[in-house]
N, C-alpha and C positions, 0 to 999 in steps of 0.2 A: 548440420549445415546452417549457414546464415539465413535468416528469414527473408524470403523474397516478396512477401506481401507488402502492400503500401503502408507507409508510415502514417500513423494517426497523431501521435504525440512524440515529440523529441525534446529531451532535456539536455541542455548544453551548459556545462560548467556552472550549475546552479549552486549558489551559496546563500544561506539564510542565517542571519545573526539576530540575537536578542541583546540589546544594549541596556544593561542593568547598571545600577549605581556602583556596583563593585567590579564592573568590567564587561567585556564583550563575550558572549557565549556563542560559539560557532556551531549552531545546531545542525546545519547542513553545510558541508564543505566541498564544493566543486564536484558535484555528482553529474554523471552522464548516463543516459539510457534511452532506448527507443522502444515505443509501444506500437505494434503493428495491428492491422485490421484483424478482428476476430481472434485476438490473442488474450489469454489470461496470464498476467505477469504477477508473480508473488514478490513482495518486498518483505524480507524477514530480518530479524535482529532483536536483541533484548531491549527492554524498556530504556528510553533515553537515547536510542541510537539515531533518532531523527526521522523515523518512518512517517509519523503523523504530521510533523511540521512540514515536511516536503509536500504532502498532499494538500495541506492548508495553503501553501504557496501556490500550487496549481489552481486551486479554487478561488484564490484572491480573498481568503478568509483570515489572513494574518492580522493580528492586532498588536498595537504598541505594547511592549517595546520591540516587537518582532519586525524585521524588515528584510526584503530580498536585497542582498548586497550586490550581487552581480549574476550574470548568466542569462540564458534565454529559456523560455518555455514555448515551444513551437507547436501550435495546433494546425496541422495540415499546411505547414510552411509559414504561418503567421505567428509572430511573437505576441502572446497575449499580455505580456508585461507592458506593451505599448497601447493596449486597449483603453478607451475612455470608460466612464462609468456605465453608459448605456450598452456599449459593446460587451463589457464584462458581465453585465446583468443578463444579456442574451446568451453568452457563452455558458454561464453558470446555470445549470438546470436543463437547458435545451440541448446543448452540445456535450456538456460534461456534468455529471451528477455524482452525488456522494451519499453513501450510507454510513452513518456515524456509529460509534461503538455503543453508546448508551441511548436507546430510543426514548427513554423517559425524560431525559434532559433536552432532547431535540424536538420532541413533539410539544406543541403549546398546550398546557393543561386546561386552558379556559376556552379552547375551540374544539368543536367536534372533529372526529376523524374525517368525515366527509368534507367539511369546510376547508380543511388543510390540504386535502388532495385536490379539491376543485380549484383552490387558489393557484396551485402550480400550473394547472392547465390554462386558466384564464390569463395568467401573466405571460406565458410563453407561447400559447397557441391561439389561433382564431377560433371563435365559437361562442355560443351563448351558455347560460347557466345550465339549461336542460341538457345540452350536449356534454358539458363538463361533468354533470352528475352521472350520466350514463357511462361515461368513460371511467370515472372513478369507481363505480360499482363493478365494471368489467375488470378493472385492475385488481380490486380486492379479491374477486373471484379467481383471477389468474394466479395470485400469490397464495392461494389455498386457504382463504378465510371464509368460513361457513357463514351463511345468512348475511351476505354483504350489505344489503339494504338496511338491515338493523344496525350493523356495525357503523354505517355512515352517520347514524344519529348519536353514537356513543362517544364518550370522552376517553383520552388515553388511559386514565387510571382504572377504567372499567375493563381493560383488556389485560391478558396475561403477558409476560415478558416475550414469549415466542410470537404472540400475535402482534405486539407492538413492533417487533423487529420485522415482521412481514409487512406491516404498514409502511415502515421506513423503506423497505425494498421497493414497495409499490410507488412511493413518492419519488424514489430515485429513478424509476423506470417509466413513469407515466408520460413523460415527454419524449420517450424513445431516444435517449442521448447516444452519441457515438462512443462515449467513454463513461464507464462507471467506476468510481473509486470506492472500494469497500474497506473501511478502516476498522479492522478487528470486529466484524459484525456478529461473531458468534461467541465472543469472550464471556459474556455474562449468562449464557444459556447452558442448560444441561446437555449431556452428550446426545440424547435422542433428538432433541429439538435442533441441536447444532448440525447433525447429519441431515435433517430435513431442509434446513436453511441453505446448506452448501449445495445440496441436490437441486434446490429451487434456483439458486443463482446460476448454476451450470446450465440448467435446462433453458432458462430465459436467455442467457448469453448466447447459446447455440441457436435459439429460435430467432432472436433479433440481430444476430451477427455483430454483437457488440465487442468492444475491447474493454478489458477489465484490469484494473490495478488492485490487487488483493493484498492488503497490509495485515500482517499477523506476526506473532512470535511463535506460533504453533507450526512446527515443521510437518506434522502429520496432515494438517489441513492443506499445506502447500503440495504435498505429494498427491493428495486426492484431487485437487481442482486445477492446479496451475500447469502452464506450458513451459514458461521460463521463470527464472528466479534471479533476483538481485539481493545479495546479502549485505546488510549495512552494519557498520560498527563505528561508534564515535563520530557520527555525522558523515561518514564516507562509505561509498560502496567498495567492498573489499573483494567480492567475487560475483561474477555473472555467468549464467549459462542456462542450458536446458535443465529440466527437472532431473533427467538422467545424469547429466554432468554433475550437478550439485550433490545428488544422493549417492551416486556410485563411483564418482571420480572427483571428490572434493580436493582442492589444491591449496586453499588458504588455511592456516592453522586455526583461525577462528571458526570457519565453516566445519572443519573436522571436529572441533570441540563441541559445537552445537549438536552435531550428529551423534557423538559419543554420549551426550547427555540425554538422548531420546530413546525410549524403549522401542525395539523393532522386533518383528516376528519373522523377517526375511533373512536374518543372520543368526549364526550359532550363538547361543547364550554364553557369554563370558563372565557372568557374575554381576556385580554391582555396576550401576551406571556411574560414569565419570562426570565430575563437574569441572568447569573452567576455573583454574586457580586465580587468585587475586580478586580485585574489585573493579567495577566499571570505571571508565575514565572520568575524572573531574573536568567537565567541559569548560570551567573557568580557567583551569590551569592544565591544559592537555600536554602530554609529553612531546618533546621535540622528536621529529622523525615519525616512525610508524606508530599509530595510536594504539596498536595491540602489543607493542614491544614489551611492556612491563608484565604481560601475562603469557608471553609466548615461550614455549620450550625450545624454539629454534632461533631465538634472537641472536643476531650478529652485531658487531660494532656499528656497521653502517645503518642498521635499523634504528639506532639511538640518535643518529645525526641527520638522516635524510628521510623524507617521505618516499616510499617506493612508488615507481610508476605502475600503470596498469599494463600487465603483460598479456599479450595475445597467446592463447594456447591452441587455437584452431577451432573452426566450426562454431564461432560465436562464444566460445568459452574463454573467459579472461579472468585474471586475478591480480590483486595489488599486493605483491610480495616479492622481496629480493631473492627468496629461495629459488625463484624460477628464472633468474639471470644466471646462466650456466657457469660463467667465469667466477662469480661470487660464491656459488655453491661448491664448486670444485676447490676453491681456495680455502673454504671453511673446513673441508674434509682433510 
């Protein structure tokens, strides 16, 4: 069924390009999705598909030569692309926060953990330093860091990778935002710590009734934590639906290829895993028509000439593929 909860974030025809000396790179090309209250939405796809660039656009963190080319980013009905500097500063951190992939490059090495946590509170919320200190200690305890008062005095290099990632989660949650964007937060961690971090994010999301955008290339993580999924390829969303839709009724050839390349214990073992043939799209010179056409076993003549529309399959499940226009599929047969 379509989600009946209130919309928190709505992306409409968002396009982001990088204008390089050798040409325009369309990193994100006319994507659309809606994030609802208390929902975890996974955004999946291989490296270079535009997942992280889209999140930087939402947070207003794009740097030259990157630029939002067109579209809207609606937070509770307001287009944040129209925000001035002060409004954007208020939105970033207080309303929408982000956990980055590599905490060592995001935490400032010359400031203590405590000073960095307290800064977020003092910038976005009212209160004095003593109140900010107490809240920072509480947050470190909440994210499972032992002896939090001691950790407040330490520097990032004195903590393990898992502890630094927990600090980043704490920084993302400390102002109790409506939206949390987690950009591959478990990629650099071992499997045991990864499971702990995922459990922690899920637990805090349920406790705070947050909406989460979880960006990853790991489909196993998506199955574990997400409610809905958007699959990206070459800057475009090619399939959207619930976790059950994507895992048990995939309709786009790229989604099917991703699933076939992933080991699973819920299906009969058919031997070796399959890889997706070909190579990722050159975003400086993308193919005409469907971006996946050069790697697709089901490619038709029209796929090489026109970009497919997003086809509604029912109950919020949709896919960007000509195979699901019945007349074309029947003609191909």
